[in-house]
N, C-alpha and C positions, 0 to 999 in steps of 0.2 A: 506526713502529707505535704508539707512545704517542700521537702527534698524531692518527693515524687513530682510535684508541680514544676520545680526547677529543672529536673532532668528532662521532663517533657518539653519545656520551653527551649532548653538548649538544643535538643534534637530538632525541634521545628526551625529554630534559627539557622542551624547548620544546614538543614535541608534546603531552606530558602537561599542560602548563600551559595551553595555548590550545585543546585539543580540547574541543568543546562536548559537554555531556551531553544526552541525549535523554530525553523523557518520553513516556509512552504517550498515545495519542489520547484514551482515555477520561478520563484525568486532566485533559488540556487542556480537554476539553469541560466537565467539572465546574467547572474554574476559570473558564471563560468564563461558565458559568451563574451562578456566584457573583458575578462582576463585574456581569453584567446584572441579577441580582436586586437587588444593592445600589443600582444607579443607577436602576432602574425600579420596583422593588416595595417596597423596605425602608422607604420613607417611610410606608407605610400598613399593611404586614403584618409581624408579629413575626418576627424573625430566628431564633427558636428553633423555628418552624414548629408550635408546640403551642398557644400562647396567642393569643387574639384581641387585636387592637390597633384601629386605625381601621377596618381590614378584617379579615375572618375569618382564622383560622389556616390555613395552606396545607398542613400535613402531611396526606398521603394525598389530595391534591386530585384525582388521577386516579381513585382509587377512589370518591370522593364524586361524581364526574361521572357515575358509573353506566355504563350500557351504551351511552351515546351515543358516537359515533366521536370520535377524537382531533382530527379536523378541526373539530368543533364547539367544542371547548375552545380551540383556537387562534384560531378566529374570535371567540369571546367575549373572549379576552385582547386581541385587536386592536380590537374594536368592541363593547364591553360593552353600551352603551345601545342600539345597533342590534340586537344579538341579543335584548335584552329586548323592544324594540318589535316585533320579528318574531315574538315569542311562543314562543321556545325554552323548553321546560318547566323545565329546570334553571336557565337564566338568570333566568326569572321568579321561581323559588323563591328564588334568592339575593337578588334585588332586594326581595322581600317581607320577607326577614329583615333586610336591612341598609339599606333606604331610610331617610332620603334621601341617604346617602353614595353618591356617584357615582364609579365607577372611571374613571381616565384611559384614553384610547385609546392603543394602541401599534401603529399601522399599519405602522411600519417594521421591526418585529421579523420576521425570517424564520422559517420552520418550524424550521430547525436551531437557531436561537437560542432559540426557545420550548422546544424539546425539551431544550436544555441547561439552561435555567432549571428545568424540571420535574424533570430528573435531579438537579440540585443540591438542590432542595427535598426530593426523596425521599431523597437521600443524608444530608442533615442530620436528617430526620425518623426514619430508620431507624438512624442512627448509623454508616452505612457510609462516609460522607465523613469523612476523617481528623480526629480531634478537635483537633489542633493547627491545622489549616486552619480548622475551624469557629470555634475561639476567636478566631483572627485576624480572620475575617470579621465576627464579631459585634461587633467593636469598631472596625473600620475598615481603612484601608490599612496594611499592614505593610511596613516597609522591609527589604530584604534586606541583612543585615549579614554581610559576607564576611570571613572570617579570612584575611588575606594573609600569615600567618607562613610558610607553605610556599613561597609565591612569593618572599618576601624571602630566605629561607634558600637557595633554589635559585639566585637571582641572585648571592648572595655566593659560593656554591661555584663557579658558572660563572666569575665574575670572578677568583677565586683561581686556578683552573686556567688561564684565559687569561693571567693574569699570569706564571705559571710558564713556560708555553709560549713566550710572547713574550720573556721574559727569556732562555730557552734559545736561541731563534732569534737574539736580539741578540748573545748570547755567541758563537755560531757565526760570525755575520757579522763580528764583531769579530776573531775568530781568523783568518778568511780574509783580512781586510784587512791584519792584521799580517804574515801569512805572505807576502803579495804585496810588502809594503814592505820586509821585512827578510830574505826568503828563509829564514826559519826558522819552524818550527811552534811556537807558544806553548803553554805548559802549560795543559791544559784547566782551566777554572774549577771550583772546588768548588761543592757544593750551597749551602753557606753564602754564598759570594760571589754566587751567583745571587739568593738571597733578599735580599741587601743591595744589589743593583744598583739603579741609578736607575729602571729600568723597573718593577721590582717595588715599590719604595718609592712611586713615583708612583701606580701602580695601587691600592696599599693606601690611600694618602691619598685618592684619588678615591672608593674604596669607603666609607671612613669619612665622607666628605662626603655621599655619597648616603644612607647610613644615618642620619646626623645630620639631614639635611634631611627625610628621610621621617618620622623620629620627631618632629621639631619640628612639621611640618605636621599630623601626626595629633593630637598633643597640643593644637595650636592649634584644630583643628576641634572637639575635645572640650570646649573651654572653655565652661562654662555648660550643657553637656549633662548632664542629671541624671535620666535615665530610671530609674524606680523610686523616686525621692525621695519619702519619706513622713514629713515632720516631725511631731513632737508638737505639737498645737494647744492653745491655752489652754482650749478647751472640747472635750470628747470628742464631737464631732459625728459621727454615723454616717450616711453616705449610704445604707448598706444599709437602715437603718430608714426614713429619710425618702423617698428616691427608690425604694427597693425594696419594702419591706413596705407603706408607705402610698401609694406610687405618686404622689408629689408631682412635678409636672412641673418639669424643670430650670429652665425660664424663669419659673416662678413666683417663685423666689428670685433667679435671675440674669436679671432682666427686661431689663437693659440689653443683653444679648447680641443681641437682635433689633433693637435701635435704634441701637447705637453701636459704636465700635471695640472698647471694653473690655466684658467680660462683667460685671465689677465684683463685689465681695463684697457680699452683701446686708446692709443695715443691721440693727441689733438690732430696730428697729421691725417689720421683716418677720417676724422670729422671733416677736414678740409677737402677731402676728395669730392664731397658733395657741396659743401658750403662755399666753395669758390664761386659756384654758380647760384646757389640758393642762399641769398644774403639776408633774407628776412623770414621770420617764422610766421606760421599761420595764426598763432594765438598771441605771441608777445612781440611781434614785429622785430625791431632791431635789438631789443633789450637783452635777450639771452644769447643770441648769436654773436653780438659784439663782444661778449666775454670770451668766446672762442677766438675771435680775431685778436683781441688784446693779449690773450695767453700766448699765441704763437707768433704774433707780430705781423699781421697781414693788414694791409691798407685796402679796405673795400672800395674806396672812391677811385683809386688809381689801379686797382687790381694787381698789386704787387706786394711781395714780402719785403719788409723793411730791413735794410742792412744794419748790422751792429745794433740790433734792436735792444739787446740786454744792456747796452751801454747808454741808451737814450734816457734822458731824465723823465720823471713822471709828468712834468709840465709839458714836455714835447709830445709825449704819448697822449696826454689828455687832450691837447689841441687837435690831434689827428682824429680821435674817435668822437670828440664833441662835434667836429665839423661833419663827420659822417652821420651822426644821430640827427643833427639839426637839418642837414640837407634832405634826409629822408622824411623828416617831420613836415617840412615845407612842401615836399612833393606829395606826400600822402594826403595832406589837407588842402591841396590846390591853392597855396598861398603865394604871394609875390615877395614876401619878406618873412623873416623870423619874428613871430610875435612873442608876447610874454609867456603864453602857454608852451611854446616851443623851448624857450629858455629853461622853464621849470622842468619840462620833460628831459631836457639834456642834463640838467643837474641831477635829477632822480636816477637816470640810467647810469651816468658815470659814477655816482656814489655807490650804486649797486655793484658795478664792475669792480671797483676798488675793494668793497667789502667782501666780495666773493673770492677774489684772487689774492688778497693779502691778509696777513694776521700779524700777531706780535713778533713772530720769528721770520716774517717775510714782508719786506716793505716795497716790493716791485711786482707789477702785474705780469711781467714776462716769466714764463716757465710753465711747467705742466699744471693742469687743473687738478686740484687735490680733492678727488671724489671721496665720499665717506663710504667705507667698506660696510657691506650689509651681511654677507654670508661669511662665517668665520668658524671653521672647525677647530676643536682642541688640538694642541700640538702633538698629542699621542695618537691621533687618528690620521691614517694615510688614505688619501683619495686622489685618484688620477682621472682627470677629465678625458684624456685621450682614450683610456681604456674603456670608458663608458660611451663616449660620443662616437669614436671611430670603430673600435672593436665590437662594442655592444650595441651600437646603433640606437642608443637611448635618446629620445627626444628631449630637448632642453626643458620643455614644459613639464616633463615628468617630475623634475626636482624643483623647478623654479616657478611653476604655475603658469597661468595664462598671461605671460609677460606682454603679449601683444594687446592686452586690454588694460594694462597698468599705466596710469598717468604718472604716478609716483611708484617707483620700484619698491617692493616689500618682500621680506622673506616669506615664502609661501609654505614650505615644508618645515617640519620640526627638526629635520636633519639629526634626529636622535639615533641611537644604536638600534632600537627596536624598529624604527622606520626603515632603516637600511636592510635589516635582516628580513623584514617582510618582503621587501622588493626582491632580494636574492632568492627567497623561497618561491616567488611567483613568476619571475621572469625566465622565459625560455631562452636557451642558448641556441643561436642560429648556426646553421652549417652542418648539423648532424645528419641531414638527409642529402647532403651533397657528396661529391667525390673528394673532399678535402682529405689528403693523405694523413695529415697530422691527427685529425679527429678519428680517422679510421683506425689508426694504430694505438693512439693514446687512450681512446675511450671505446675500445672494441666491445666491451661488455654492454655498453649502452646501445650500440648499434644492434647487437644480438637481441637485447631486450625489446628494442623498438620493432625489429622485424618479427619477433615472436608475439607481439601484442601485449607484452607484460608492462610496457610503459608507453604513454602517448606523447610525452615530451621530456626533454632533459632541461632541468633548471640550473641556475647558477649555483644553487645549494648542492646539487648532485656532483658538480665538478670542483667542490672545495670552497664554494663561496661563503661558507659560514666558519671556515677555519680562522682561529684568532689572529694568526700571523698575516692574514690577507689585509686586514685593516690596521693591525697593531704590530708593526714590524720593529 
């Protein structure tokens, strides 16, 4: 009876562990609309559906389309320029507002896919599409992080029960063998003897090995994984101010991202393109921008770069920047002279400049700002920014999150292998519907499948994006 109960329990546990959970058709449609929007629309249309970008905000697009039938909107999405040339009133109106920006054609989108995109747009615009999902979509591919604790505990319990049952069976078989050989029934083994039997001890050791291996592998996978890592930087640089409020394009500062493997940290000279004119910050005043000036050797009072700056003594440099800090303090506080508060503020700011730009191996403020690296892939992983940014047209926010909202930059994505694989499985390769001769010849089978309706899109996975050598060369 105990063995029967155990077998039933094991079956129930295994059923609960592997039984798939279902989702509603409506939710799946919205998720598909989200994926289609990201791969087809997000390059030109704002993901919040409210603000304009390269193209107009899409919130309420069906209402803006007016009384024209939905078929007209679908036709415009597939063939925007053709719809304009044919003189559709709404299409012509949009063209007059947004020319010369030309919308791409999407002839392979089915009616259902277009409806899913429109449903997703409406869900984000009205707030009926879950905020957690919307937040994940606004910043890119989210990796499903599964808690395997229940699975591990269940396996341990199952193995323990199996060990006890097998030990009991082995004890019974041993008693039968002894009875046949000696014609006497041996004394039944105690529960303690069962627990200390070779079978139980062996299974316990096996369980410990499995648990130890599982823990070791998990910890090894997590080495270098630092999602949420947000170190203090030498300069309190706010992406929310620069990329958010002032809408500075990411690639203005990180220009190498579209040209090379590395995005690179911008040199101080890039900062000076703006800060020659903007000498005080909106939050910290002179405190943080003075670090930029002291790093590159710029005199903000006289609007000139200092000659032989690296050869100047720290006392000479201190006098220049203290004068700048104190002058601005007097001006900001409408004073006729520098008071005690100004001297204390000058002390505080200069001490912070020195602390931020020097350390035990560097005793001079002149030189590049030593920013703390946040994103760092293992040495055996190959990643090329230009391939993703220029060739793949991937938004920076896909991997780095809503940088334009971050006061302190943090690692948003896990940057794990699974996260990258999920992205390659979902991301559509652009250009398969164009006359690109390379695509036409190299991937003819996909063109044939698209025309035949056997495929509705070609993903990075389809063209070899999951090959080991792509990332591990």
